[in-house]
Every structure is written in C-alpha cells, then in structure tokens.
PAKEMAR-433879 format. One record per residue: x, y, z of N, C-alpha, C in turn; residue in one letter. Coordinates in steps of 0.2 Angstrom, whole numbers, plus 5000, padded with zeros to 4 digits. Each point is the difference from the previous one (the first is absolute). Layout:
# residues N
XYZXYZXYZA;...
# end
This chain:
# residues 407
479550234800500050085001499850015008M;499549975002499850015007500649995005K;500449944998500549995005500650055000F;500150034994500550055000499850065003I;499350025000499850065003500049995008L;499949945002500049985007500750015003T;500549974996500750015002500250075001V;499850044994500250075001499650045006I;499449985001499750035006500349985006T;500249945001500449985006500650035001L;500450014995500750035000499950085002L;499450034997499950075001499850015008T;499649955002499850005007500649995005S;500449964998500649995004500450065000L;500150034994500450065000499750065004G;499350005000499650055003500149995008F;500049945002500049985007500750025003L;500549994996500750025002500150075000Q;499750044995500050075001499650035006S;499449975001499650025005500349985007Q;500449955000500449985007500550065001N;500350024995500550065000499750065003K;499450014997499650075001499849995008L;499749945001499849995007500550015005N;500649974999500650015004500250075001S;499950044995500350075000499450045004R;499449994999499550045003499849985007L;500049945002499849985006500549965005F;500650004997500549965004500250045006Y;500149965006500350025006500449955003S;500550025003500649955002499649955005K;500249934998499749955004500449975005P;499849965004500449965004500349944996S;500649975002500349954996499549945000L;499949974994499549954999500149945005Y;499549975003500049955005499949934996N;500649974998499949934997500149965006S;499549955001500049965006500649955000K;500349985006500549955000499749934998S;500449974997499849934998500349955005K;500450025005500349965005499549985005V;499949935001499549975005500349975006D;499649995005500249975006500750025003H;500050075000500650035003499850045006F;500249985006499750025006500650045004D;499950065001500550055003499750025007L;499549975002499650025006500550005007T;500549954999500449995006500650055000A;500050054996500650054999499750075001Y;500450045003499950075000500350034994D;499750024995500350024993500050074999V;500550034998500150074998500350014993S;499750054996500350004993500350075000V;500650014998500350064999499850044994S;500150064999499950044994500549984995I;499949984994500549974996500550064998P;500649974999500650044998499950014993E;500050064997500050024993500650004997D;500249954996500649994997499950004992N;499550034998499849994993500550044995R;500250065003500550044996500649964998S;500249955004500749974999499949954994K;499449994998499949954995499650034993F;500050075000499850034994500449984994Y;499749994994500349984994500149925000N;499849975005500049925000499549984994E;500249954996499549984995499549955004I;499350024999499549975003499849944995V;499950024993499749954996500250034993Y;500449964996500250014993500450075001K;499750054996500450075001499750055005N;499649985004499650045005500550005006I;500150075002500550015006499650035005K;500249995006499750045006500250075000T;499650045003500250075001499550035005H;500250065002499650045005499350014998E;499549985004499350014999499750055005L;499550044998499650045004499649965005E;499950025006499649975005499349984997E;499849945000499449984997499449995005F;500249995006499549985005499850055005F;499549995003499750055005500550025005K;500449955003500550015004500749984997S;500650025003500649994997500149924999P;500349984994500049934998500349965006T;500550025004500349965005499449995005M;499650055002499549995005499549954997A;499850004994499549964997500349925000E;500649994999500349945000500049975008I;500250055004499949985007499349985002Q;499550044998499349985002499849944997N;500349984994499849944997500249945004K;500750005002500349955004499650005007I;499850055003499750005006499349975000K;499750014994499349974999500149924999A;500549984997500249934999500149975007D;500450035004500249985007499349995004V;499650055000499350005003499649944998K;500049984994499749944997500349945003K;500750005001500349945002500049995008F;499750055003500050005007499250005002R;499649984996499350015001499749935003S;500449955002499849945003499950015007G;499949945003499950005008500650035003K;499950055005500550035003500449945004H;500750015000500449965004500550045004R;500349975005500550045004500650014995A;500350065001500650024996500649965001S;500349974995500649975001500650044997I;499950064998500650044998499850064996G;500550044998499950054995500249994993Q;499750034996500249994993500050074996L;500550024998500150074997500149994992V;499650034996500149994993500350074997L;500650004997500350064997500149994993N;499550044996500149994993500450064997P;500349984994500450054996499850004993S;499850054997499750004993500650024995V;500149964996500550014995499750024993E;499449964998499750024994499249995001V;499750064998499250005001499850044994F;499949964994500050044994499449974995Y;499550044999499549974995500150044994P;499849964994500150034993499449984997K;499550054998499449994997500150014992M;499849954996500050014993499349984997Q;499550015004499349984998499949935000G;499349995002499849935001499749974994F;499950044995499649974994500549994994I;500550054999500449994994500749985003R;500149995006500749995002500049965007G;500650005003500049975006500350055006K;499849995006500250045005500349965005S;500550035004500449965004500250045007L;500249965005500250045006500649955003A;500550035002500549965003500150035008K;500149955004500150025007500649965003V;500450035003500649965004500150035007R;499949965005500150025007500649965003L;500350035004500549965004499650005007E;499949945002499649995007500549975005M;500050045006500349975006499549995005T;500149945003499549985006500549985006A;499850035005500349995007499549975005L;500349945002499649975005500350015007Q;499750035005500350025006500750034999N;500050054995500650044999500649974996N;499849944998500549964997499849994992K;500450014995499850004993499949924998P;499449994998499949934997499950004993I;499950064996500050004993500350074998I;500450004995500250064996500049984993Q;499550014996500049974993499650054996K;500250004993499750044995499449964997K;499550034999499449974996499850044995Y;499849974994499950044994499449974996E;499650044997499549984995499950044995S;499949984994499950044994499349974997L;499550045000499349984998499950044994Y;499849964994499850034994499349974998I;499650054998499349984998499850044994T;499549974996499650044995499350015003N;499949995006499350025003499549944999G;500249954996499549944999500249945003F;500649995003500249945003499649985006D;500049945001499549985006500250035007N;500650015001500250025007499950075001G;499950044994500050085001499350025004F;500150045005499550025004499650064998E;500250034994499650064998499449984995G;499750054997499549994995500150054994D;499649994995500050044994499850075002V;499650025005499750065002500550055004N;500649975001500550045004500350054996M;500250055004500450064996500849975000T;500450044996500749985000500350005006M;499850055004500350015007499849945005E;499449984999499849945004500349944998E;500149994993500449944998500750005002G;500350065000500750015003500049985007Q;499650025004500049995007499949925002N;499549974996499949935001500649964998I;500350024994500649964998500650005005T;500150065002500650015005499849975007V;499350005002499849975006500149924999G;499849974995500149934999500749985000M;500550044997500749995000500250005007A;499850055004500250005007499749945004L;499449984998499749945004500549944998R;500249994994500449944998500650005004M;500350065001500750015003499949985008T;499550035003499949995007499849935002L;499649974995499949935002500649955000D;500550024995500649965001500350005007Q;500050075002500350015007499649965005F;499450015000499549975005500149925000Y;500149974994500149935000500749985003L;500550044999500649995003500050005008D;499650065002500050015007499649945003L;499549984997499549955003500549945001K;500449984995500449945000500550005006R;500350065000500650015005499750005007I;499450035001499850005007499849935002L;499949954995499849935002500649965000M;500650034998500649964999500349985007L;500349945000500349985006500750045001P;500250015006500550055001500749984998K;500049934999500749984997500049994993N;499550034996500050004993500050074997K;500250014994500150064996499849994993M;499650054997499950014993500650034997I;500349974995500550034995499750014994V;500050064997499750014994500450054996C;499950014994500450054996499949984992G;500650024997500050004992500749974998L;500049974994500649984997500050034993V;500550044999500050044994500750004997V;500150024994500650014996500350065003N;500750005002500350055003500150064995S;500049994994500150054995499450044997K;499549965000499350024997499550015005T;500049975005499549995005499449964998D;500149964994499549964998499949945005Q;499349985001499949955005500349934997P;500149955004500349944999499649955004I;499749954996499749945003500549945001S;500249995006500549945001499949985007T;500449945002499949975007500550035004T;499850025006500450025006500149955005I;500649985002500149965006500250035006S;499849985006500250035006500249945004F;500750005001500349945004500350025007R;499849965004500350005007500149935002S;499749975005500149935001499549964996D;499550034997499649974994500050054995S;499749984994499950054994499350014998T;499850064999499350024999500150044993F;499549994996500050034993499450034998S;500050054996499450044998500250024993V;499550004995500150034993499650075000T;500450044997499850074999499550004994S;499550045000499550014995500250034994L;499750004995500250044994500150075001P;499750035005500250075001500650015005N;500349945002500650005004499950005007G;499350005002499950005008500049935002S;500149995007500049945003499950015008F;499849955003499850005007500149935003E;500350005006500049935003500150025008I;499749955004500050005007500649965003V;500450035004500649965002500150015008L;500349955003500150005007500650055001T;500050045005500550055001500749975002K;500450014995500749985001500450034994K;500649985000500450034994500049954994Q;499950034994500049954994500550034995Y;500249954996500450024993499550004995R;499850064997499649994994500449994994S;499749964995500449984994499550004994T;500250034995499650014994500449974994I;499849954996500349984994499550014994V;500250054996499550024995500449994993A;499649984995500350004993500250074998L;500650004997500350064997500250055005N;500049985007500250055005500649975004Y;500450045003500549975005499649985007I;500349945002499749985006500050055006N;499550005004499950055005500049975007F;500450035004500049975007500150055005S;499650005005500050055006499749985006E;500450025006499749985006499550045003V;499449975002499550045003499849995007I;500150055004499949995007499250015002D;499749955003499350015002499949995007L;500550025004500049985007499850065004T;499850064997499850055004499349985003E;500050015007499549975004499350034999P;500050074998499350035000499850014993D;500449984995499850014993499649944998S;499550024995499549954998500049994992R;500350054997500150004993500650034997M;500349974995500650024997499950014993K;500150064997500050014993500750014997E;500149964995500650004997500050014992V;500550024997500050004992500749974998E;499949944996500649974998500150024993F;500650034998500250034994500549954997K;499849974994500449954997500450034994L;500649985000500450034994500049964994K;499950024995500049964993500749984999P;500149944997500649984998500350044994I;500450045001500350054995500850015001E;500350014995500750015000500250065005K;500550005004500250055004499550015006R;499549965001499650015006500549975006T;499950055006500449985006499549975005V;500249955003499649975006500550005006V;499750035005500350005007499849945004N;500549965002499949945004500050025007L;499450035002500050045007500149955006Q;499949944999500049955006500749964999N;500450014996500749974999500550045004V;500149975006500450045005500649965003L;500650035002500649975002500150025007F;500449965004500250025006500550054999Y;500150055004500450065000500749984998T;500350034995500749994998500249934998G;499549964998500149934998499749984993T;500149944998499649984994499549955002T;499949995007499549955002499350035000D;499649964996499350024999499649995007L;499550055001499549995005499549944998L;499849965005499549954998499450024996E;499850065002499450034996500150014993T;500650004998500250024993499849954995S;500049935002499949954995499450004997Y;499450025003499450004997500050044994A;500350065000500050044994500449984995E;500649975002500449974995499749944996L;499649965004499649954997499550034995D;499750065001499650034995500450024994D;500650025001500450024994500149944996V;500249945003500149944996499349984996V;499550015004499349984996499950054994S;500250065001499950054995500449984994F;500649985001500549994995499849934996L;499849955004499749944997499450014996N;499650045002499350024996500250044994N;500550035000500250054994500749984998N;500149954996500749974998500450044996P;499750054997500350054995500350065004K;499850015006500250065004500849995002V;500450054999500650005003500150065005K;500350005006500050055004500750025002I;500150065003500650025004499950015007E;500349975004499950015007500550065002L;499750055005500450055002500050015007R;500650015003500050005007500250075002G;499750035006500150075002500150005007H;500450055003500150015007499950085001T;500050015007500050075002500750034999D;500250065003500650035000500450005006N;499849965005500350005006500749975001Q;500249954996500649975000500550034995G;500649964999500550024995499649984993S;500150054996499749994993500349944996A;500649985001500349944997499749945003N;500050005007499749945003499349994998K;499650065000499349994998499949974993D;500450034996500049974993500149934999L;500549975004500249935000499449965004L;499850035005499449965004499450004995L;499850054997499450004996500149954994S;500649994997500149954995500049935003Q;500349995006499949935003499349985001E;499650055002499349995002499649984993R;500250044995499749984993500249934998V;500649985001500349934998499649955004D;499950025007499649955004499349994998K;499750054998499349994997500049964994I;500450024995500149964994500149935001K;500449995004500249935002499349965002S;499650035004499449975003499549994994Y;500050054995499549994995500349944995L;500650004999500349954996499949935003V;500149995006499949945004499349985000S;499550044998499349985000499850004992H;500549994996499849984993500050054995G;500250065002500050064995500750004996I;500050004994500650004996500550065002A;500649995001500550055002500050064995S;499949984993500150054995499450054999N;499549985004499450055001500050055005R;500650005004500050045006500750045000I;500050064999500650045001500050035007A;500550035002500150035007500450055000G;499950055004500450065001499950035007K;500650015004500050035006500150074999G;499650055003500150074999500150045006L;500149965006500250045006499450055001G;500350065002499650065002499950054995G;500249984993500050054995499350024997T;499549965002499350024997499550005005Q;500050055005499550005005499350024997P;499549985004499350024998499750055005I;500450015005499850045006500650035003A;499850055005500650035003500349955005S;500750015001500349965005500150035006N;499750065001500050045006499649975006T;499549964998499549975005500149925000T;499849975005500049925000499549984995E;499450035000499549984995500250004993E;500450064998500350004994500549954998G;500449995005500649954999499749934999R;499449985004499749944999499749994993K;499850054997499750004993500649994995L;500650035002500649994995500349935001N;499949975005500349935001499549954997R;500149984993499549974997500349954994R;499649954998500249964995499450014995V;500250004993499550014995500249964994E;499549994996500249974993499750044994F;500450004995499750044994499949954994V;499550014997499949954994500450034994I;500449954998500550024994499649974993L;499649955001499749974994499449975002K;499450014996499449975001499749964995N;
# end
C-alpha cells in the first residue's frame, strides 16, 4: 500500500512540476539568447587566419512542410530569441571562431570567410516527461580561403531527447521554453561541429589532395544504399557507403571514373573531374536506378567520331561496365537505342544511328553476352531530349542508351 501511495505521489509531483513549468514560462518568460552548447571540436587552431563570419542567409521558407520526423513538418515560427534568429546563429559561430583563435598569436597566412545559409532551424517540444522533444538544423556552409571556395556543403542534425539522456544539457527545473532553447542549441552545435571538423581537415590537407564525399541513393525513392564505390584512374581506390548512404574518401587531384555495382541496381558509371586547383572538397550524389522493366539508361560516355561508327577510346570503359552488368544479371534483356541531332539528312541519321547500335551490340556479343539478350534500334533524330537550336542541346541529343526489356 505504501508503495502505491509513493508512486501516486511521484506521478502527482511530476504532473505538478510540468504544470508549474508552464505557469512559470508564462509569468516570467523573457526572450533569451540562443543556448550556448559548447563545441566538442578540440585542437582546432585558427589563430593564423583573419576570420570573418557573414550574417546567415535565411532560406527556411523554401523548406516549409519538409518532414522533420515521422509526421512532423517544418513551418514558420515566431521569433524565439532576444535577437533575430539569423543574428543569433551568426553570434554563435563568431563565439566558436573566437575560441578557435584563442591560442598563441601567429602571423596571418590568409583570410577565411564563413558564409552560412540556414535551410532548417526547427524545434518541436512535446514535453520531457511524457513525450520526446526534438530539433532539426540544416545549414549550407561555404568557406572561402583567400577568396577561393574550399567548402560548399550541407550539414544536418536531428536531435531527439526525453530530457533524461546522458548528453542532454538541461535539467528537470527548466521551463518548456528553456528546454526548447537547449534542444535547438544542441542541434545547432552538432551541425556546426560537423562543419568545423571538415574545415579543420581541409586546412591541413596537402594541396594536391581533395575530399570527395556525398550520398548513394535509390533514384526513385531517395532511400540510402550501402555499397562499394570505386574511383579509377591510373590506380583504383574504393570506399563503402554507410547504411545512411554517406561516404567520404581523400583522393589525389586528377580525373577519375567512379563505378558502383550494387545488388538489384543498374551499374553506375560517371567521370569525376577533381583537377580544379583551388577546390579542396567535392560533394556528389550518386543516384542508382533499380533494375526494372522499361528503365532507360543513358550511356553518357559512349561516344563516336563525328559522322562515323568509330568509337572514341574513352567509350570502352563504360561498355565494359555494361558487359559486367549483363554478366551479373543473366536474366536481363536490353534494347540498345541510338539517337542523333537534327543537323544532317534524316535518312542518313537514321541509318547512322542503326549502324552505331549494331557496332555496340557487336562489342557486347564479342565479350560473351548472348546475342538474343540484346535488341537494337536506330532512331536518328526522332526522339530529342533537348532543343536542337543550341550546341549544348544537340550534344545531349547525340546519345546511346539502353532500355531494360526483361529483368
């Protein structure tokens, strides 16, 4: 009986505390500064740089109605802080920079400009005793070193808490508004620390190296894919994307062919140019097409000399990827389709596109693919995907693709 009374008393006290918090927040609440969750990034020294932080660009309205968590969507919020939200975020970054520049003074080796853009800055309070509270923050951060961009990347954190997890920086005596401020302040901290870690690594990176990072996702659903990505030049380097689809690798600056072979997906191949002298980070997103009937795959790097059926040397790597795909998926049948622009005779273009398709089929068959798995059709200039009035459009229209007939 005593135990039951104790539990009832505890629940009543907790309910009273929550009600009292709400009462306190109404009677005594005044707009605060953004909660200062301290950076967890250590040994980051910016004393050799003259650093400036721009006022963040407010792009939140472009992302209203984005799903934050389950059925919770972002929407416009009233100004919560003592100063405008963008100014609060700027002040927070400035305070971090001051900490990173607190070491022994050194002669300046250059300028560093940090330009933030805010896409999502959204807290949702559901109570800390009977529910969970959350905050999502997404920033696009651009960093310029001596007026040259070295980072342009999006960083995002979703922080969910019931108020009792070890990392939460609040306590049971806080008001709902204080809890909201702490939660979104911690989400901002997690987001900024991702950026600071990247910046720290890039400033230490040899000039002939570049960080390549990004996501591998399903092209139809945007669901993440964990798989191996290969980067081929004179040597091959590989990295495996995490369960959330993200990956990162440091490569020497040169041109690479990125290749992805994933179960139940069409082989992916794309040329990536890392030769930009001032760039230090490249963010990419690889969208893999699931193996489904009627899926169209554009062989972007299969190219011919003008007016001929002679393949450019650079075409064979992608054709070899098609061979690999068909070998790994023996039930798949495809139809090759050849296209031209509209600059020549329609009849000649039709004939040329058919001869090019026959050339590609011959190559695939010579590498072990059964002829009855490959149909072919030359379509000339009858199916453009861009305007033929510009060279850029005509270049897009001169293409070879295949369509999955059976999977």
